[in-house]
C-alpha positions as CSV (number, residue, x, y, z in Angstrom):
1,M,-54.4,-110.3,30.0
2,V,-51.5,-111.5,32.1
3,D,-49.8,-113.0,29.1
4,R,-50.1,-109.7,27.3
5,R,-48.6,-107.8,30.2
6,L,-45.8,-110.3,30.4
7,L,-45.0,-109.9,26.7
8,I,-44.9,-106.2,27.1
9,V,-42.5,-106.5,30.0
10,I,-40.3,-108.9,28.1
11,A,-40.3,-106.6,25.1
12,V,-39.3,-103.6,27.2
13,A,-36.6,-105.6,28.9
14,L,-35.2,-106.7,25.6
15,V,-35.2,-103.1,24.4
16,V,-33.3,-102.0,27.5
17,V,-30.8,-104.8,27.2
18,G,-30.3,-103.9,23.6
19,I,-29.7,-100.3,24.4
20,V,-27.3,-101.2,27.2
21,A,-25.5,-103.7,25.0
22,T,-25.2,-101.1,22.2
23,S,-23.7,-98.6,24.6
24,A,-21.4,-101.2,26.3
25,L,-20.0,-102.9,23.2
26,F,-17.8,-101.4,20.5
27,I,-15.6,-102.7,17.7
28,V,-12.1,-101.6,16.9
29,D,-11.3,-102.1,13.2
30,Q,-7.9,-103.4,12.0
31,T,-7.1,-100.0,10.6
32,E,-7.9,-98.2,13.9
33,Q,-6.7,-97.8,17.5
34,A,-9.0,-96.4,20.2
35,L,-8.8,-94.3,23.3
36,V,-11.5,-94.9,26.0
37,L,-12.6,-91.8,27.9
38,Q,-14.7,-91.3,31.0
39,F,-16.2,-87.9,31.3
40,G,-13.4,-86.6,29.0
41,Q,-10.6,-88.2,31.0
42,P,-8.5,-90.9,29.3
43,R,-8.8,-94.3,30.8
44,R,-7.1,-96.8,28.5
45,V,-5.7,-97.2,25.0
46,I,-6.8,-100.1,22.8
47,R,-4.5,-101.1,19.9
48,E,-5.8,-104.5,19.1
49,P,-8.8,-105.0,16.7
50,G,-11.9,-106.8,17.9
51,L,-15.0,-106.5,20.0
52,W,-14.5,-104.6,23.3
53,V,-16.6,-103.7,26.3
54,K,-16.9,-100.3,28.0
55,R,-19.0,-98.9,30.8
56,P,-22.4,-98.0,29.3
57,F,-23.3,-94.3,29.3
58,L,-20.2,-93.5,31.3
59,E,-17.3,-94.1,28.9
60,D,-16.8,-92.8,25.4
61,V,-14.5,-94.1,22.6
62,R,-12.3,-92.0,20.3
63,P,-11.0,-94.0,17.3
64,Y,-7.8,-93.0,15.6
65,D,-6.4,-94.2,12.3
66,N,-3.3,-96.3,12.6
67,R,-2.4,-96.2,8.9
68,L,0.1,-94.0,7.1
69,L,-1.6,-90.7,6.5
70,D,-0.8,-88.1,3.8
71,F,-0.8,-84.4,4.3
72,E,-0.2,-81.8,1.6
73,P,0.3,-78.3,3.1
74,P,-0.2,-75.2,0.8
75,P,2.9,-74.1,-1.2
76,E,5.3,-71.9,0.6
77,E,7.7,-69.2,-0.8
78,V,11.2,-69.5,0.6
79,I,14.5,-67.8,0.0
80,V,17.6,-70.1,-0.5
81,S,21.1,-69.0,0.5
82,D,21.9,-67.4,-2.9
83,Q,18.9,-65.1,-2.4
84,K,16.7,-66.9,-5.0
85,R,13.0,-67.1,-4.2
86,L,11.3,-70.4,-4.7
87,V,7.7,-71.5,-4.4
88,V,8.0,-75.0,-2.7
89,D,5.3,-77.6,-2.8
90,T,5.7,-80.4,-0.3
91,Y,3.9,-83.4,1.0
92,T,4.2,-85.2,4.4
93,R,3.5,-88.7,5.5
94,Y,2.9,-89.5,9.2
95,R,1.3,-92.0,11.5
96,I,-0.4,-91.6,14.9
97,T,1.7,-93.7,17.3
98,D,0.5,-92.5,20.7
99,P,-3.3,-91.9,20.8
100,L,-3.1,-90.6,24.4
101,L,-0.5,-88.0,23.7
102,F,-2.2,-87.2,20.5
103,Y,-5.5,-86.6,22.4
104,Q,-3.8,-84.5,25.1
105,T,-1.9,-82.2,22.6
106,A,-3.7,-82.0,19.3
107,N,-7.0,-83.8,20.0
108,S,-8.0,-84.0,16.3
109,E,-6.4,-84.6,12.9
110,V,-7.5,-81.1,11.8
111,A,-5.4,-79.6,14.6
112,V,-2.4,-81.8,14.1
113,R,-2.4,-81.0,10.4
114,A,-2.2,-77.3,11.2
115,R,0.7,-78.0,13.5
116,L,2.4,-80.1,10.8
117,S,2.0,-77.3,8.3
118,A,3.8,-74.9,10.7
119,M,6.5,-77.4,11.5
120,V,7.2,-78.2,7.8
121,N,7.2,-74.5,6.8
122,G,9.6,-73.6,9.6
123,S,12.0,-76.4,8.8
124,L,11.9,-75.6,5.1
125,R,12.9,-72.0,5.8
126,R,15.7,-73.0,8.2
127,V,17.3,-75.7,6.0
128,L,16.8,-74.2,2.5
129,G,18.0,-70.9,3.8
130,N,21.5,-72.5,4.2
131,V,21.7,-74.2,0.8
132,T,21.9,-72.9,-2.8
133,L,19.5,-73.5,-5.6
134,S,22.1,-75.6,-7.5
135,A,22.5,-77.8,-4.4
136,L,18.8,-78.3,-4.1
137,L,18.7,-79.5,-7.8
138,S,21.7,-81.7,-7.5
139,H,22.5,-85.1,-5.9
140,E,22.5,-83.3,-2.5
141,R,18.8,-83.1,-2.5
142,P,18.1,-86.4,-0.7
143,A,20.4,-85.3,2.2
144,I,18.6,-82.0,2.4
145,M,15.2,-83.6,2.5
146,K,16.4,-86.0,5.2
147,Q,17.5,-83.1,7.3
148,I,14.1,-81.5,7.0
149,R,12.3,-84.8,7.8
150,D,14.4,-85.4,10.9
151,E,13.6,-81.9,12.2
152,V,9.9,-82.3,11.6
153,R,10.0,-85.9,13.1
154,D,11.6,-84.7,16.3
155,Q,8.9,-82.0,16.7
156,G,6.1,-84.4,15.8
157,K,7.0,-86.8,18.6
158,G,5.6,-84.2,21.0
159,F,2.2,-84.7,19.5
160,G,2.1,-88.5,19.4
161,I,2.9,-88.8,15.7
162,D,5.7,-90.3,13.7
163,V,6.7,-88.3,10.6
164,V,7.8,-90.9,8.1
165,D,8.6,-88.7,5.1
166,V,8.8,-85.1,3.9
167,R,9.3,-84.6,0.2
168,I,9.4,-81.7,-2.2
169,R,7.1,-82.3,-5.2
170,R,7.9,-79.0,-7.0
171,A,10.2,-76.1,-6.5
172,D,9.3,-73.3,-9.0
173,L,10.2,-69.6,-9.4
174,P,7.5,-67.2,-8.4
175,E,5.0,-66.3,-11.2
176,E,6.4,-62.8,-11.7
177,N,10.0,-64.1,-12.0
178,S,8.9,-66.8,-14.5
179,Q,7.2,-64.2,-16.7
180,A,10.3,-61.9,-16.6
181,I,12.6,-64.8,-17.5
182,Y,10.2,-65.9,-20.3
183,A,10.2,-62.3,-21.7
184,R,14.0,-62.1,-21.6
185,M,14.3,-65.4,-23.4
186,V,11.9,-64.2,-26.1
187,S,13.9,-61.0,-26.5
188,E,17.2,-62.9,-26.8
189,R,15.7,-65.3,-29.4
190,Q,14.4,-62.3,-31.4
191,Q,17.8,-60.7,-31.4
192,Q,19.5,-63.9,-32.5
193,A,17.0,-64.4,-35.3
194,A,17.6,-60.8,-36.5
195,Q,21.3,-61.4,-36.4
196,F,21.0,-64.6,-38.4
197,R,18.8,-62.9,-41.0
198,G,21.3,-60.1,-41.4
199,E,24.2,-62.6,-41.9
200,G,22.2,-64.7,-44.3
201,A,21.2,-61.7,-46.4
202,G,24.9,-60.7,-46.8
203,Q,25.9,-64.3,-47.9
204,C,23.1,-64.6,-50.4
205,R,23.8,-61.2,-52.2
206,P,23.3,-61.8,-56.0
207,R,26.4,-61.8,-58.2
208,T,26.7,-58.6,-60.4
209,H,28.1,-58.3,-63.9
210,R,31.4,-57.1,-62.4
211,D,31.5,-60.3,-60.3
212,H,31.0,-62.4,-63.4
213,R,33.8,-60.6,-65.2
214,R,36.1,-61.6,-62.3
215,G,37.0,-65.3,-62.4
216,A,37.5,-67.6,-59.6
217,T,40.7,-65.8,-58.8
218,G,38.9,-62.5,-58.3
219,R,40.8,-60.7,-61.1
220,P,39.1,-59.4,-64.3
221,K,39.4,-61.7,-67.3
222,G,41.0,-59.0,-69.4
223,A,43.8,-58.5,-66.9
224,R,44.6,-62.3,-67.1
225,R,44.7,-62.1,-70.9
226,R,47.1,-59.1,-70.9
227,R,49.3,-60.9,-68.3
228,R,49.6,-64.0,-70.6
229,A,50.4,-61.8,-73.6
230,E,53.3,-60.2,-71.6
231,H,54.6,-63.5,-70.4
232,P,54.4,-66.2,-73.2
233,Y,55.4,-68.9,-70.7
234,L,52.2,-68.4,-68.9
235,R,50.1,-69.4,-71.9
């Protein structure tokens, strides 16, 4: 009977120890960094991977990815300096560099992506509003994108992130403009085709009997014979 009670006590103790150990130990992966919180207040930042210890039931751990993250905001319509409207599709690459500041300002990746979308949109409008469409499509494009990236990077530092790159994947005319341009191109092609058909019909007119009576010189054959008769030296 005593042995049975002892076994029960040992089993309960092992369960308690297991629960405490599970609550006290945590692993930081190589692709992560962690922020340790106590009752919601930040206590320490862990950047090295491995097995770590925290106060059981008192401290909580917030892991954050330390890899390069991709973000694709929805396409935005902007107006360049020559008053042309463009639908611009961009993507952004960033990394969480300060977990504490990230937690205090954004708190989650969903929130920081919303901030990033607003930052990229605002920078696109400011920068592209001062350049022409031809400049955006020329060798000046890398410098334009660098200016946008630098603006977004400076703003992103306030949220504990480092914006590595901002790129334009596509810059298209709005749908209604594209349809109008396509209709105008079709109309121009139809006019050219009608003009070519008219010119071809004139050049391919069949030769009449009168044309056959005229030689290569364009004069009637009878006129040439009368001229030779009047001038023997022309025979």
